[in-house]
Backbone as a chain_set.jsonl record, in Angstrom:
{"seq": "MKLQSALNFSHTLLKKTVKPGDNVIDGTAGLGHDTLFLAQLVGQKGKVFSFDIQQSAIDATNHRINENEVQPQCEIIHDGHENVKRYINDQPISAAIFNLGYLPTGNKTIITKPATTLKAVSAILNNLTPNGIIILVLYYGHPGGKEEKNQVLDFAGSLDQHQYNVLKYQFINQINDPPILIAIQKRTKSS", "coords": {"N": [[58.427, -170.666, 80.1], [56.51, -171.086, 77.16], [56.418, -173.339, 74.575], [56.33, -172.426, 71.123], [53.976, -172.505, 68.388], [54.668, -173.478, 64.981], [53.954, -171.36, 63.254], [53.74, -169.146, 65.072], [56.366, -169.114, 65.942], [57.658, -168.469, 63.607], [56.99, -165.78, 63.363], [58.222, -164.695, 65.627], [60.937, -165.044, 64.894], [61.009, -163.435, 62.629], [60.469, -160.903, 63.8], [62.821, -160.497, 65.222], [64.612, -160.192, 63.156], [63.853, -158.433, 61.057], [63.944, -154.963, 60.252], [62.865, -151.53, 60.528], [62.509, -149.986, 57.354], [63.592, -152.046, 55.828], [63.688, -154.411, 53.001], [61.453, -156.967, 52.26], [59.948, -160.243, 51.755], [56.875, -161.808, 51.169], [56.254, -164.844, 50.227], [53.968, -166.304, 49.72], [51.156, -165.015, 49.664], [48.461, -165.569, 50.468], [45.956, -165.11, 52.84], [46.831, -162.673, 53.632], [47.887, -162.209, 56.143], [50.651, -162.539, 56.925], [51.824, -160.665, 55.178], [50.726, -158.269, 56.095], [51.84, -158.343, 58.736], [54.592, -158.237, 58.146], [54.661, -155.75, 56.797], [54.106, -153.986, 58.929], [56.393, -154.365, 60.369], [58.458, -153.431, 58.641], [57.741, -150.794, 58.248], [56.949, -147.406, 57.001], [59.067, -146.731, 55.345], [60.062, -149.057, 54.403], [59.674, -152.09, 52.318], [57.422, -154.459, 51.175], [57.253, -157.272, 49.284], [54.744, -159.121, 48.006], [53.512, -162.219, 47.032], [51.178, -164.15, 45.089], [49.373, -166.627, 43.317], [46.706, -166.89, 43.14], [43.698, -165.232, 42.58], [41.826, -164.75, 44.571], [43.421, -164.733, 46.908], [45.037, -162.529, 46.376], [43.037, -160.533, 46.385], [42.112, -160.744, 49.088], [44.476, -160.159, 50.481], [45.035, -157.525, 49.578], [42.69, -156.265, 50.676], [43.177, -156.601, 53.43], [45.565, -155.173, 53.82], [44.799, -152.604, 53.014], [42.763, -152.019, 54.818], [44.244, -151.788, 57.104], [45.835, -149.767, 56.542], [48.476, -149.861, 55.39], [49.256, -149.981, 52.798], [51.05, -148.301, 51.262], [53.674, -149.353, 51.645], [53.633, -151.833, 50.536], [53.786, -154.139, 47.876], [51.683, -155.843, 46.043], [51.65, -158.803, 44.323], [50.425, -160.397, 41.617], [51.417, -163.148, 40.777], [53.515, -166.047, 40.327], [55.69, -167.143, 42.968], [58.087, -168.052, 42.009], [58.986, -166.307, 40.163], [60.186, -164.217, 41.439], [62.673, -162.87, 41.185], [62.319, -161.219, 39.015], [60.936, -159.075, 40.089], [62.318, -158.137, 42.356], [64.851, -157.576, 41.503], [68.05, -156.533, 42.071], [67.859, -155.799, 44.709], [68.566, -155.659, 48.212], [67.484, -158.13, 50.516], [66.043, -158.656, 53.563], [64.452, -160.518, 54.817], [62.334, -163.358, 54.245], [59.217, -165.149, 53.864], [57.416, -168.136, 53.542], [54.499, -169.951, 53.341], [53.926, -173.091, 52.859], [51.905, -175.186, 50.922], [48.478, -175.304, 50.66], [45.968, -172.71, 50.013], [44.0, -172.204, 52.792], [41.329, -171.415, 52.697], [40.707, -171.656, 50.146], [40.858, -173.238, 46.794], [41.68, -176.495, 47.225], [43.185, -177.977, 45.549], [45.035, -176.443, 44.37], [48.207, -176.07, 44.874], [51.378, -175.31, 46.455], [54.458, -175.977, 44.778], [57.37, -178.065, 44.587], [59.437, -177.411, 42.676], [58.911, -174.701, 41.915], [58.969, -173.449, 44.355], [61.605, -173.942, 45.263], [63.042, -172.621, 43.273], [62.305, -169.964, 43.75], [63.323, -169.634, 46.429], [66.133, -170.016, 45.946], [66.691, -167.853, 44.291], [66.169, -165.749, 46.096], [68.065, -166.228, 48.038], [70.393, -165.301, 46.84], [70.11, -162.567, 47.124], [69.926, -162.099, 49.777], [70.583, -160.496, 52.781], [73.448, -160.302, 55.02], [72.913, -162.192, 57.991], [70.253, -162.176, 57.256], [67.086, -163.797, 56.787], [65.299, -166.705, 55.574], [62.229, -168.114, 55.786], [60.427, -171.114, 55.835], [57.378, -172.507, 56.145], [56.218, -175.602, 56.42], [53.421, -177.13, 55.404], [52.163, -180.177, 54.97], [50.312, -182.234, 54.773], [48.729, -183.168, 52.63], [47.821, -184.254, 49.291], [50.807, -184.359, 47.343], [52.131, -182.786, 49.147], [54.038, -184.05, 50.783], [56.091, -184.682, 49.002], [56.984, -182.123, 48.299], [57.807, -181.271, 50.87], [59.915, -183.113, 51.347], [61.789, -182.458, 49.278], [62.331, -179.736, 49.844], [63.462, -180.055, 52.43], [65.71, -181.568, 51.741], [67.086, -179.753, 50.036], [67.548, -177.571, 51.822], [69.101, -178.835, 53.753], [71.375, -179.302, 52.333], [72.696, -176.973, 51.973], [75.626, -174.951, 52.169], [77.351, -175.039, 55.153], [79.096, -173.103, 55.896], [78.151, -170.844, 54.839], [75.488, -170.606, 55.478], [73.218, -170.939, 58.2], [70.955, -173.445, 59.123], [67.835, -174.153, 60.436], [65.653, -176.571, 61.739], [62.388, -176.85, 62.891], [60.019, -178.417, 64.775], [57.144, -179.969, 66.244], [57.284, -183.145, 67.411], [55.635, -185.094, 68.516], [53.007, -184.855, 67.756], [49.977, -185.617, 66.03], [48.723, -186.122, 62.602], [50.543, -184.908, 60.674], [52.263, -182.535, 61.719], [53.077, -179.06, 61.203], [56.264, -178.093, 59.786], [58.877, -175.968, 60.461], [61.317, -174.366, 58.533], [64.208, -172.565, 58.854], [66.389, -170.5, 57.208], [69.348, -168.963, 57.541], [71.513, -166.416, 56.469], [74.908, -166.412, 56.906], [77.215, -164.145, 58.53], [80.39, -163.001, 57.395], [82.189, -163.25, 59.425], [81.062, -165.056, 61.228]], "CA": [[58.277, -170.373, 78.675], [55.707, -171.951, 76.389], [56.845, -173.55, 73.185], [55.506, -171.789, 70.146], [53.671, -173.168, 67.172], [55.592, -173.089, 63.835], [53.536, -170.038, 62.781], [54.136, -168.139, 66.027], [57.852, -169.028, 65.991], [58.13, -167.744, 62.43], [56.85, -164.343, 63.65], [59.302, -164.375, 66.57], [62.194, -164.956, 64.136], [60.889, -162.2, 61.792], [60.622, -159.732, 64.644], [64.184, -160.352, 65.616], [65.449, -159.987, 61.978], [63.364, -157.338, 60.214], [64.056, -153.634, 60.833], [62.234, -150.452, 59.679], [63.257, -149.675, 56.113], [64.04, -153.276, 55.14], [62.952, -155.042, 51.952], [61.111, -158.287, 52.648], [59.088, -160.978, 50.806], [55.89, -162.84, 51.548], [56.223, -165.656, 49.024], [52.637, -166.895, 49.615], [50.283, -163.962, 50.321], [47.362, -166.247, 51.176], [44.905, -164.215, 53.334], [47.432, -161.423, 53.903], [48.35, -162.034, 57.537], [52.062, -162.347, 57.001], [52.049, -159.416, 54.457], [50.439, -157.228, 57.119], [52.823, -158.405, 59.815], [55.847, -157.684, 57.563], [54.462, -154.327, 56.579], [54.169, -153.241, 60.141], [57.773, -154.409, 60.834], [59.292, -152.616, 57.82], [57.296, -149.429, 58.34], [56.671, -146.653, 55.808], [60.266, -146.647, 54.476], [60.376, -150.413, 53.876], [58.971, -152.633, 51.21], [57.0, -155.866, 51.244], [56.857, -157.871, 48.016], [53.865, -160.208, 48.402], [53.181, -162.954, 45.81], [50.261, -165.245, 45.071], [48.847, -166.921, 41.963], [45.271, -166.963, 43.206], [43.06, -163.884, 42.661], [41.168, -164.602, 45.902], [44.478, -164.423, 47.824], [45.396, -161.138, 46.076], [41.959, -159.744, 46.907], [42.122, -160.828, 50.562], [45.65, -159.433, 50.984], [44.773, -156.116, 49.334], [41.704, -155.82, 51.638], [43.786, -156.542, 54.738], [46.563, -153.999, 53.944], [44.074, -151.337, 52.878], [42.056, -151.903, 56.078], [45.222, -151.459, 58.163], [46.541, -148.547, 56.037], [49.892, -150.137, 55.173], [49.438, -150.201, 51.415], [52.213, -147.654, 50.629], [54.913, -150.131, 51.713], [53.311, -153.186, 49.973], [53.612, -154.367, 46.436], [50.972, -157.123, 45.958], [51.992, -159.296, 42.962], [49.636, -161.58, 41.131], [52.37, -163.967, 39.974], [54.08, -167.101, 41.134], [56.88, -166.699, 43.639], [59.259, -168.456, 41.245], [59.316, -165.144, 39.346], [60.578, -163.123, 42.373], [63.792, -162.094, 40.645], [61.809, -160.208, 38.137], [60.409, -157.918, 40.804], [63.224, -157.578, 43.357], [66.074, -157.249, 40.846], [69.269, -156.772, 42.897], [67.603, -155.203, 46.015], [68.878, -156.562, 49.333], [66.336, -158.704, 51.164], [66.416, -159.084, 54.92], [63.683, -161.692, 55.263], [61.233, -163.888, 53.335], [58.475, -166.182, 54.506], [56.65, -168.98, 52.647], [53.641, -170.935, 53.967], [53.794, -174.008, 51.738], [50.749, -176.07, 50.93], [47.402, -174.633, 49.865], [45.183, -171.659, 50.735], [43.032, -172.891, 53.59], [39.89, -171.147, 52.319], [40.681, -171.734, 48.616], [40.849, -174.5, 46.121], [42.787, -177.282, 47.85], [44.006, -178.668, 44.509], [46.073, -175.488, 43.974], [49.262, -176.2, 45.91], [52.748, -174.922, 46.15], [55.209, -177.065, 44.164], [58.791, -178.004, 44.962], [60.27, -176.775, 41.662], [58.792, -173.285, 41.953], [59.391, -172.979, 45.664], [63.069, -173.912, 45.307], [63.529, -171.616, 42.367], [62.168, -168.749, 44.479], [64.268, -169.594, 47.533], [67.442, -169.814, 45.394], [66.778, -166.419, 43.904], [66.208, -164.9, 47.298], [69.379, -166.474, 48.72], [71.365, -164.407, 46.153], [69.85, -161.175, 47.54], [69.757, -162.096, 51.245], [71.61, -159.752, 53.531], [74.027, -161.087, 56.154], [71.964, -162.414, 59.06], [68.908, -162.221, 56.796], [66.521, -165.154, 56.993], [64.19, -167.199, 54.812], [61.405, -169.026, 56.631], [59.479, -171.905, 55.061], [56.527, -173.315, 56.991], [55.747, -176.675, 55.53], [52.183, -177.854, 55.659], [52.384, -181.231, 53.966], [49.387, -183.357, 54.934], [47.822, -183.148, 51.45], [48.545, -184.859, 48.117], [51.871, -183.564, 46.797], [52.814, -182.109, 50.225], [55.248, -184.837, 51.294], [57.102, -184.519, 47.971], [57.556, -180.838, 48.478], [58.513, -181.303, 52.089], [61.158, -183.856, 51.206], [62.679, -181.699, 48.442], [62.755, -178.557, 50.592], [64.404, -180.483, 53.463], [66.992, -181.937, 51.078], [67.718, -178.563, 49.585], [68.034, -176.8, 52.965], [70.16, -179.65, 54.391], [72.573, -179.392, 51.495], [73.319, -175.637, 51.923], [76.942, -174.888, 52.779], [77.241, -174.532, 56.547], [79.995, -171.931, 56.093], [77.428, -169.64, 54.392], [74.134, -170.546, 56.024], [72.701, -171.749, 59.316], [69.629, -173.921, 58.803], [67.174, -174.659, 61.553], [64.364, -177.303, 61.543], [61.609, -176.701, 64.137], [58.721, -179.173, 64.63], [56.651, -180.836, 67.293], [57.376, -184.561, 66.86], [54.637, -186.0, 69.137], [51.672, -184.525, 67.356], [49.414, -186.463, 64.895], [48.318, -185.408, 61.408], [51.55, -184.139, 59.949], [52.425, -181.151, 62.255], [53.925, -178.251, 60.34], [57.647, -177.965, 60.015], [59.465, -174.659, 60.072], [62.739, -174.294, 58.176], [64.762, -171.15, 58.825], [67.707, -170.445, 56.5], [69.979, -167.651, 57.871], [72.767, -166.175, 55.8], [75.951, -166.074, 57.918], [78.143, -163.057, 58.233], [81.717, -163.515, 57.073], [82.974, -163.607, 60.647], [80.402, -166.025, 62.142]], "C": [[57.394, -171.466, 77.994], [56.25, -172.095, 75.005], [55.849, -172.996, 72.208], [55.15, -172.66, 68.965], [54.626, -172.68, 66.002], [55.208, -171.701, 63.34], [54.004, -168.979, 63.739], [55.67, -167.987, 66.075], [58.386, -168.307, 64.729], [58.043, -166.241, 62.65], [57.891, -163.901, 64.692], [60.643, -164.173, 65.78], [62.182, -163.663, 63.257], [61.098, -160.949, 62.637], [62.054, -159.444, 65.022], [65.107, -159.998, 64.419], [65.092, -158.657, 61.256], [63.412, -155.981, 60.928], [63.306, -152.645, 59.992], [63.153, -150.13, 58.511], [63.706, -150.821, 55.332], [63.124, -153.627, 53.93], [62.712, -156.5, 52.354], [60.121, -158.906, 51.661], [58.166, -161.89, 51.524], [55.681, -163.656, 50.262], [54.878, -166.328, 48.767], [51.652, -165.954, 50.374], [49.069, -164.572, 51.049], [46.264, -165.17, 51.534], [45.517, -162.848, 53.793], [47.989, -161.223, 55.272], [49.868, -161.74, 57.613], [52.464, -161.003, 56.283], [51.817, -158.267, 55.39], [51.5, -157.151, 58.187], [54.176, -157.825, 59.312], [55.761, -156.179, 57.288], [54.586, -153.49, 57.825], [55.64, -153.288, 60.647], [58.664, -153.464, 59.974], [58.984, -151.115, 57.888], [57.204, -148.676, 56.978], [57.858, -146.546, 54.838], [60.734, -147.981, 53.981], [59.561, -150.822, 52.775], [58.708, -154.097, 51.379], [56.598, -156.223, 49.791], [56.04, -159.126, 48.363], [53.285, -160.936, 47.127], [52.053, -163.974, 46.084], [49.734, -165.4, 43.594], [47.308, -166.921, 41.951], [44.666, -165.571, 43.419], [42.415, -163.74, 44.039], [42.22, -164.224, 46.94], [44.914, -162.91, 47.63], [44.343, -160.206, 46.661], [41.928, -159.618, 48.436], [43.319, -159.968, 51.119], [45.478, -157.94, 50.74], [43.751, -155.526, 50.339], [42.336, -155.673, 52.961], [44.732, -155.368, 54.848], [45.84, -152.643, 53.804], [43.381, -150.997, 54.224], [42.989, -151.402, 57.209], [46.16, -150.373, 57.702], [48.059, -148.711, 55.935], [50.202, -150.338, 53.654], [50.618, -149.472, 50.799], [53.466, -148.481, 50.64], [54.719, -151.546, 51.175], [53.152, -153.171, 48.497], [52.955, -155.784, 46.362], [51.078, -157.637, 44.491], [51.215, -160.52, 42.637], [50.494, -162.387, 40.184], [52.904, -165.026, 40.944], [55.383, -166.638, 41.752], [58.156, -167.152, 42.937], [59.797, -167.338, 40.403], [59.835, -163.967, 40.236], [61.69, -162.3, 41.888], [63.365, -160.973, 39.756], [61.353, -158.919, 38.835], [61.412, -157.311, 41.787], [64.531, -157.128, 42.727], [67.305, -157.522, 41.785], [69.098, -156.133, 44.363], [67.985, -156.166, 47.098], [67.569, -156.921, 50.048], [66.751, -159.165, 52.537], [65.671, -160.32, 55.434], [62.639, -162.07, 54.199], [60.529, -164.965, 54.133], [57.564, -166.823, 53.41], [55.791, -169.913, 53.556], [53.259, -171.896, 52.863], [52.6, -174.967, 51.991], [49.61, -175.51, 50.048], [46.709, -173.557, 50.752], [44.021, -172.298, 51.476], [41.56, -172.627, 53.15], [39.723, -171.271, 50.809], [40.58, -173.162, 48.071], [41.992, -175.418, 46.559], [43.621, -178.091, 46.823], [45.112, -177.751, 43.992], [47.029, -175.465, 45.104], [50.549, -175.653, 45.505], [53.482, -176.179, 45.616], [56.693, -176.933, 44.417], [59.662, -177.233, 43.945], [60.19, -175.2, 41.738], [59.232, -172.677, 43.263], [60.926, -172.885, 45.758], [63.693, -172.932, 44.368], [63.467, -170.248, 43.071], [63.193, -168.566, 45.607], [65.678, -169.365, 47.008], [67.669, -168.407, 44.965], [66.939, -165.496, 45.058], [67.566, -165.025, 48.028], [70.502, -165.496, 48.134], [71.269, -162.984, 46.659], [69.796, -161.029, 49.069], [70.921, -161.387, 51.91], [72.265, -160.633, 54.571], [73.1, -161.039, 57.369], [70.497, -162.38, 58.56], [68.387, -163.683, 56.828], [65.349, -165.453, 56.039], [63.495, -168.255, 55.625], [60.461, -169.743, 55.736], [58.723, -172.726, 56.084], [55.857, -174.325, 56.114], [54.502, -177.309, 56.084], [52.037, -178.946, 54.589], [51.42, -182.403, 54.058], [48.352, -183.327, 53.848], [48.584, -183.805, 50.279], [49.534, -183.898, 47.532], [52.678, -182.872, 47.94], [54.083, -182.81, 50.7], [56.353, -184.686, 50.294], [57.793, -183.211, 48.136], [58.353, -180.775, 49.821], [59.876, -181.94, 51.978], [62.216, -183.065, 50.411], [63.147, -180.459, 49.08], [63.748, -178.96, 51.698], [65.766, -180.887, 52.865], [67.758, -180.707, 50.65], [68.373, -177.779, 50.773], [69.204, -177.51, 53.674], [71.449, -179.648, 53.597], [73.274, -177.991, 51.366], [74.637, -175.644, 52.688], [76.888, -174.293, 54.176], [78.173, -173.353, 56.83], [79.267, -170.674, 55.577], [76.073, -169.473, 54.983], [73.978, -171.435, 57.266], [71.273, -172.159, 58.986], [69.018, -174.648, 60.039], [65.875, -175.422, 61.076], [63.656, -177.348, 62.857], [60.242, -177.433, 63.905], [58.421, -179.946, 65.876], [56.622, -182.243, 66.71], [56.434, -185.536, 67.537], [53.212, -185.624, 68.806], [51.272, -185.308, 66.119], [49.088, -185.509, 63.725], [49.317, -184.439, 60.825], [51.72, -182.69, 60.505], [53.368, -180.38, 61.368], [55.384, -178.31, 60.764], [58.13, -176.563, 59.589], [60.926, -174.864, 59.786], [63.138, -172.867, 58.149], [66.153, -171.257, 58.254], [68.264, -169.038, 56.804], [71.313, -167.541, 57.177], [73.752, -165.737, 56.917], [76.672, -164.831, 57.518], [79.507, -163.716, 58.005], [82.447, -163.897, 58.361], [82.34, -164.663, 61.512], [80.671, -167.448, 61.717]], "O": [[57.567, -172.653, 78.272], [56.518, -171.105, 74.325], [54.642, -173.083, 72.433], [55.962, -173.495, 68.567], [55.261, -171.629, 66.081], [56.104, -170.918, 63.025], [54.608, -167.996, 63.311], [56.194, -166.884, 66.228], [59.415, -167.633, 64.774], [58.907, -165.496, 62.188], [58.387, -162.778, 64.599], [61.364, -163.205, 66.023], [63.169, -162.933, 63.161], [61.822, -160.039, 62.234], [62.458, -158.286, 65.13], [66.239, -159.56, 64.623], [65.978, -157.877, 60.906], [62.973, -155.863, 62.072], [63.117, -152.9, 58.803], [64.371, -150.016, 58.648], [64.187, -150.626, 54.216], [61.971, -153.202, 53.856], [63.649, -157.197, 52.744], [59.529, -158.206, 50.839], [58.583, -162.663, 52.386], [55.012, -163.204, 49.332], [54.671, -166.875, 47.684], [51.389, -166.124, 51.564], [48.707, -164.117, 52.134], [45.749, -164.457, 50.672], [44.791, -161.983, 54.282], [48.526, -160.153, 55.558], [50.293, -160.803, 58.289], [53.357, -160.302, 56.76], [52.648, -157.363, 55.468], [52.004, -156.078, 58.516], [54.804, -157.019, 59.999], [56.715, -155.442, 57.536], [55.123, -152.384, 57.776], [56.084, -152.337, 61.291], [59.526, -152.775, 60.52], [59.848, -150.279, 57.622], [57.372, -149.293, 55.926], [57.666, -146.299, 53.647], [61.698, -148.057, 53.22], [58.78, -150.017, 52.269], [59.604, -154.884, 51.68], [55.745, -155.581, 49.178], [56.57, -160.076, 48.94], [52.655, -160.305, 46.279], [51.986, -164.573, 47.157], [49.677, -164.456, 42.806], [46.69, -166.947, 40.887], [45.07, -164.835, 44.319], [42.474, -162.654, 44.615], [41.904, -163.42, 47.816], [45.116, -162.17, 48.593], [44.666, -159.229, 47.335], [41.743, -158.533, 48.987], [43.175, -159.192, 52.063], [45.76, -157.151, 51.641], [43.935, -154.4, 50.801], [42.07, -154.671, 53.625], [44.717, -154.643, 55.843], [46.245, -151.657, 54.42], [43.413, -149.858, 54.689], [42.565, -150.698, 58.126], [47.156, -150.076, 58.361], [48.824, -147.832, 56.333], [51.282, -150.808, 53.295], [51.177, -150.003, 49.84], [54.281, -148.345, 49.728], [55.6, -152.385, 51.36], [52.478, -152.314, 47.927], [53.625, -156.789, 46.597], [50.64, -156.964, 43.558], [51.33, -161.553, 43.296], [50.335, -162.329, 38.965], [52.772, -164.926, 42.164], [56.108, -165.841, 41.157], [59.23, -166.651, 43.268], [60.946, -167.393, 39.964], [59.894, -162.832, 39.763], [61.694, -161.095, 42.14], [63.973, -159.902, 39.742], [61.381, -157.833, 38.256], [61.375, -156.106, 42.035], [65.268, -156.363, 43.35], [67.518, -158.657, 42.214], [70.071, -155.973, 45.1], [67.768, -157.369, 46.956], [66.664, -156.093, 50.158], [67.681, -159.958, 52.686], [66.134, -161.049, 56.311], [62.159, -161.256, 53.41], [61.14, -165.622, 54.976], [57.043, -166.152, 52.519], [56.332, -170.579, 54.439], [52.401, -171.598, 52.033], [52.362, -175.453, 53.096], [49.785, -175.282, 48.851], [46.839, -173.507, 51.976], [43.139, -172.88, 50.845], [40.699, -173.503, 53.229], [38.643, -170.995, 50.286], [40.269, -174.12, 48.779], [43.155, -175.129, 46.281], [44.591, -178.769, 47.162], [46.012, -178.191, 43.276], [46.741, -174.923, 46.171], [50.82, -175.529, 44.31], [53.14, -177.304, 45.981], [57.224, -175.824, 44.459], [60.541, -176.473, 44.352], [61.196, -174.497, 41.644], [59.779, -171.576, 43.314], [61.473, -171.901, 46.256], [64.791, -172.444, 44.638], [64.418, -169.469, 43.015], [63.834, -167.522, 45.733], [66.391, -168.553, 47.598], [68.718, -167.823, 45.238], [67.743, -164.565, 45.022], [68.111, -164.053, 48.55], [71.371, -164.99, 48.845], [72.261, -162.256, 46.625], [69.634, -159.919, 49.575], [72.088, -161.658, 51.625], [71.675, -161.637, 54.971], [72.574, -159.985, 57.726], [69.584, -162.541, 59.37], [69.158, -164.642, 56.889], [64.53, -164.584, 55.742], [64.13, -169.197, 56.102], [59.752, -169.115, 54.95], [59.308, -173.535, 56.804], [55.07, -174.011, 55.221], [54.539, -177.959, 57.129], [51.808, -178.637, 53.419], [51.678, -183.459, 53.482], [47.164, -183.455, 54.145], [49.812, -183.895, 50.286], [49.191, -182.751, 47.242], [53.799, -182.423, 47.702], [55.088, -182.158, 50.981], [57.506, -184.566, 50.707], [59.022, -183.141, 48.122], [59.471, -180.26, 49.845], [60.873, -181.392, 52.449], [63.381, -183.003, 50.805], [64.312, -180.107, 48.889], [64.762, -178.289, 51.887], [66.821, -180.582, 53.42], [68.965, -180.623, 50.877], [69.543, -177.396, 50.731], [70.156, -176.874, 54.126], [72.51, -179.962, 54.137], [74.316, -177.875, 50.721], [74.745, -176.275, 53.739], [76.428, -173.166, 54.357], [78.06, -172.691, 57.862], [79.712, -169.558, 55.845], [75.531, -168.369, 55.014], [74.538, -172.528, 57.349], [70.461, -171.314, 58.607], [69.589, -175.591, 60.586], [65.15, -174.986, 60.181], [64.213, -177.818, 63.849], [59.469, -177.113, 63.002], [59.316, -180.513, 66.502], [56.021, -182.494, 65.666], [56.424, -186.713, 67.175], [52.289, -186.036, 69.51], [52.105, -185.626, 65.27], [49.166, -184.287, 63.847], [48.987, -183.294, 60.519], [51.357, -181.731, 59.824], [54.332, -180.931, 60.837], [55.704, -178.542, 61.93], [57.818, -176.074, 58.504], [61.682, -175.415, 60.585], [62.496, -172.039, 57.503], [66.992, -172.009, 58.751], [67.695, -168.04, 56.362], [72.15, -168.439, 57.268], [73.474, -164.851, 57.725], [76.748, -164.484, 56.339], [79.723, -164.864, 58.392], [83.264, -164.818, 58.343], [82.979, -165.146, 62.447], [80.2, -168.384, 62.362]]}, "num_chains": 1, "name": "protein.A"}
């Protein structure tokens, strides 16, 4: 077995969690890769809510989902993920993914922020189904990145172990701030 990168491991976790017909969230649409991946997992009866504040990310995501003909199950939202509750209401959510940092092809001064990220995660936790999962991939080698990383780790580490299992996955012998994957899974009442 070969160890997976944080990004590849995030997809492994999503494949094991998301079923056709589920509601899921891409908290950072970016170039649309995760939105497309989630749309393929939920199928035509599921729903992907995909958020980004940058028009270039919205355009790239729309292009990708149209090119792959999965637009019926996608709602691409030009808004910050901190406003997720406005769009999902009380719908059950089986999975969410966030790639924290900046859009690699975009303006590197536009970054995710700890306050908005944690507001979004908290809102999703309220709607998360038993065994549902929130994945946060932390890219933190930029100004402001370490602050967000520390706040996300503190938040995730403080979650009640009777309600959530929290995993931290990272290569520790790599240089240049290797990404960290945090997976928060809602426990079932019997686990």
